[in-house]
C-alpha positions in Angstrom: 35.1 65.4 112.0 34.3 66.5 115.3 31.4 68.6 113.4 30.0 64.6 111.9 29.9 63.9 116.0 28.5 67.2 116.9 25.7 66.5 114.0 25.0 62.9 115.1 24.9 63.6 118.3 27.9 62.5 119.8 30.4 64.4 122.2 33.2 64.1 120.6 34.5 65.2 124.4 33.6 61.7 125.9 36.4 58.9 126.2 36.9 57.1 123.7 36.1 60.4 121.2 38.5 62.2 122.8 40.9 61.5 119.5 38.8 60.1 117.5 39.2 63.1 114.9 43.1 63.0 115.1 42.3 59.4 113.6 40.2 59.7 111.0 42.6 62.4 109.5 45.8 60.9 109.6 43.4 57.9 108.3 42.1 59.4 104.9 45.7 60.9 104.1 46.1 57.0 103.9 44.1 55.6 102.3 43.3 59.2 99.6 47.8 58.9 99.4 47.0 58.0 95.6 46.4 61.7 94.9 49.9 62.6 95.9 51.4 58.8 93.7 51.9 58.6 90.5 51.6 55.7 89.1 54.9 55.6 86.9 56.9 54.8 89.7 55.5 51.5 89.6 56.6 50.9 85.9 59.3 48.5 84.5 59.4 47.2 80.8 60.9 44.1 80.3 62.0 42.1 77.0 59.5 39.4 76.1 61.8 38.1 72.3 59.0 39.2 70.3 56.5 37.7 73.1 52.8 38.5 71.7 50.6 36.8 73.0 47.4 37.8 75.8 48.8 37.8 79.6 46.1 38.4 81.9 46.0 39.2 86.0 42.8 38.4 87.6 42.0 39.0 91.2 43.2 41.9 92.0 42.6 43.4 95.6 40.7 46.4 95.1 40.2 49.0 98.1 38.9 52.4 97.1 36.1 55.0 98.5 32.8 56.1 96.6 33.5 60.1 96.6 30.0 60.6 96.9 29.4 59.6 100.1 33.2 58.6 102.1 32.6 55.3 102.0 34.5 52.0 100.6 34.1 49.7 97.7 36.0 46.1 98.1 36.4 44.3 94.8 38.4 43.0 92.4 40.5 44.1 89.2 41.6 42.4 86.8 44.2 43.4 83.5 44.4 41.3 80.3 46.9 42.8 77.7 48.4 41.7 74.8 52.0 42.6 74.3 53.3 45.0 71.2 57.1 44.3 70.2 57.7 41.6 72.9 57.4 44.6 75.9 56.0 43.5 79.0 55.3 44.8 82.5 56.3 43.1 85.8 53.4 41.4 86.8 53.4 42.7 90.5 53.4 45.8 89.7 49.8 45.8 87.8 48.5 45.5 92.2 51.0 48.8 92.3 49.4 50.3 90.0 46.1 50.0 90.5 46.1 50.9 94.6 47.7 54.2 92.8 44.3 54.4 91.6 42.5 53.3 93.5 43.9 55.8 96.6 41.5 58.3 95.5 38.0 59.4 96.6 36.5 57.9 93.1 33.7 56.4 91.1 34.1 52.6 89.2 33.1 54.2 86.1 35.9 56.8 86.4 38.3 54.1 88.0 38.3 51.7 85.9 39.3 53.9 82.6 41.9 56.0 84.5 43.6 51.8 85.1 42.8 51.3 81.3 44.5 54.4 79.5 47.1 54.7 82.0 48.3 50.7 81.0 47.9 52.4 77.2 49.5 55.3 77.5 53.4 54.2 79.0 53.0 49.8 77.8 51.6 50.8 74.4 50.2 47.2 74.2 48.4 46.1 70.8 45.2 46.2 73.4 44.2 46.1 76.8 40.8 45.6 78.8 40.6 46.2 82.7 37.6 44.5 84.4 35.8 45.9 87.9 33.6 43.7 89.9 33.1 45.2 93.6 30.9 46.2 96.1 30.0 50.1 97.1 28.8 50.5 101.1 26.6 53.3 100.6 25.0 50.8 97.9 25.0 48.3 101.1 25.0 49.7 104.2 23.1 52.9 103.8 20.3 53.3 101.6 19.1 50.2 98.4 20.7 48.6 101.4 21.6 45.5 99.0 23.7 43.6 100.7 26.6 41.6 98.0 25.3 43.5 95.1 28.2 43.8 92.8 29.4 46.1 89.9 31.0 45.7 87.5 33.0 48.2 85.1 34.7 47.2 81.8 37.3 49.6 80.0 38.5 48.0 76.3 41.1 49.6 74.6 43.0 49.4 71.3 42.4 44.9 69.6 40.6 43.8 72.5 38.0 47.1 72.1 37.4 46.5 68.0 39.0 42.3 67.4 35.5 40.5 68.6 36.9 37.2 68.7 40.7 38.8 71.4 37.5 40.5 73.3 35.6 37.2 73.7 38.9 35.2 74.5 39.5 37.6 77.8 36.0 37.0 78.4 36.3 33.2 78.0 39.4 33.4 80.9 37.7 35.9 83.1 34.4 33.5 83.6 36.6 30.1 85.0 
């Protein structure tokens, strides 16, 4: 951080910047804490007595950092799944799983797939769909300066990928 301050023409010794390198190091340790976190720690399964209908959790807040420019991207994650044999997960766990994967240097496409793959592998649902919509500050603050532009990504697994009727139901619920 000290080298960056020097490179942009700042004096890292001036008042106000003296402690900045240490503050930035602590900040990065916090926002990249997902590198050491195991999302499996957040798994808690329940038996829902044979429930096999769609479950959708919308608008999970998402904060991550683009690995190309180390600038944030901010948005929402939506997760839908269809339980198998009544096996469900505590709803708040989805927010914790999203946070675990988001707190790593990321690209949105990989983040979307990581969340879907994790849920598919650990919950073993009939199907899972993960949708992320986010604004990337690397596109807003610099470069194209396209403020307000949203990037939307999806990852579909199981019956969410193969069954058009199920996929359409999820899309309809997300559009409301």
